[in-house]
C-alpha positions in Angstrom: 73.1 -80.0 -71.9 76.2 -82.1 -72.3 78.0 -83.4 -69.3 81.2 -81.2 -69.7 79.0 -78.1 -70.3 76.9 -78.9 -67.3 80.0 -79.4 -65.1 81.4 -76.0 -66.3 78.0 -74.3 -65.6 77.9 -75.9 -62.1 81.5 -74.8 -61.4 80.7 -71.2 -62.6 77.6 -71.1 -60.4 79.5 -72.4 -57.4 82.3 -69.8 -57.9 79.7 -67.0 -58.3 78.0 -67.9 -55.0 81.4 -68.2 -53.2 82.4 -64.8 -54.4 79.1 -63.2 -53.3 79.4 -64.9 -49.9 83.0 -63.7 -49.4 82.0 -60.2 -50.5 79.1 -60.1 -48.0 81.4 -61.3 -45.2 84.0 -58.6 -46.0 81.3 -56.0 -46.1 80.0 -57.0 -42.7 83.6 -57.0 -41.3 84.1 -53.4 -42.6 81.0 -52.3 -40.9 82.1 -53.9 -37.6 85.5 -52.2 -38.0 83.9 -48.8 -38.6 81.6 -49.3 -35.6 84.5 -50.1 -33.3 86.6 -47.2 -34.6 83.8 -44.8 -34.0 83.1 -46.2 -30.5 86.7 -45.9 -29.4 87.9 -42.8 -31.3 89.6 -40.3 -29.1 87.7 -37.1 -28.2 89.8 -34.0 -28.4 88.9 -30.6 -26.9 91.0 -27.5 -27.4 90.3 -24.6 -25.1 91.3 -21.2 -26.5 93.9 -19.4 -24.4 92.7 -15.8 -24.0 95.8 -14.4 -22.2 99.5 -15.2 -22.4 100.3 -18.1 -20.1 96.6 -18.3 -19.1 94.3 -21.2 -18.9 93.8 -22.9 -22.2 95.8 -24.3 -25.0 98.3 -22.0 -26.7 99.3 -24.6 -29.3 97.0 -26.3 -31.9 97.7 -29.3 -34.0 99.5 -28.6 -37.3 100.6 -30.3 -40.4 103.9 -32.0 -39.8 105.2 -30.9 -43.2 105.5 -27.4 -41.6 108.3 -28.8 -39.4 110.4 -30.6 -42.0 113.4 -28.8 -43.3 113.2 -26.1 -40.7 116.6 -24.8 -39.4 115.1 -24.5 -35.9 114.3 -28.3 -35.7 117.1 -30.8 -35.0 117.1 -34.6 -35.2 118.9 -36.1 -32.2 119.7 -39.5 -30.9 120.4 -41.9 -29.6 120.7 -40.4 -26.2 124.3 -39.4 -25.6 126.5 -36.2 -25.3 127.0 -35.8 -29.0 123.6 -36.8 -30.3 123.0 -34.2 -33.1 122.2 -36.1 -36.3 120.9 -33.4 -38.6 119.5 -29.8 -38.5 116.2 -29.4 -40.5 115.4 -33.1 -40.9 113.1 -34.3 -43.7 110.3 -36.9 -43.7 112.8 -39.2 -45.5 115.2 -38.9 -42.6 112.5 -39.9 -40.1 111.3 -42.8 -42.3 114.5 -44.8 -41.5 112.9 -46.0 -38.3 115.4 -44.5 -35.9 114.8 -46.1 -32.5 115.6 -43.8 -29.5 115.9 -40.7 -31.8 113.8 -37.6 -31.3 113.0 -34.2 -32.8 114.4 -31.2 -30.8 112.4 -28.0 -31.1 113.5 -24.6 -30.0 113.1 -23.6 -26.4 113.2 -25.7 -23.2 110.6 -28.4 -22.8 111.4 -28.7 -19.1 110.8 -25.0 -18.5 108.5 -24.0 -21.4 107.3 -20.7 -20.2 104.8 -19.1 -22.6 106.9 -19.3 -25.7 107.9 -23.0 -26.0 
């Protein structure tokens, strides 16, 4: 084998070994990340509410897309007397990173009763 060809072969062999080593390290890192995520994942328990205003959870998680564009939902903020920004906000409206803004749902959060 000539010297230039031997040098190219050695370089190719080195790069192959380096790529395999990096790939193995990345694979181990992904496994460690998954293990940590599974270990510290939150546990959620929803208890069915059998009677109105009884013990249990009357509301269940839902897809946020069901809230966008609804005339009963308002985007408000920042906190002041005239804080209405938009009725029926969209995901694009919220993607602007509006600090100190919030979604206002129908009803009274401070006195929710059974229908909030």
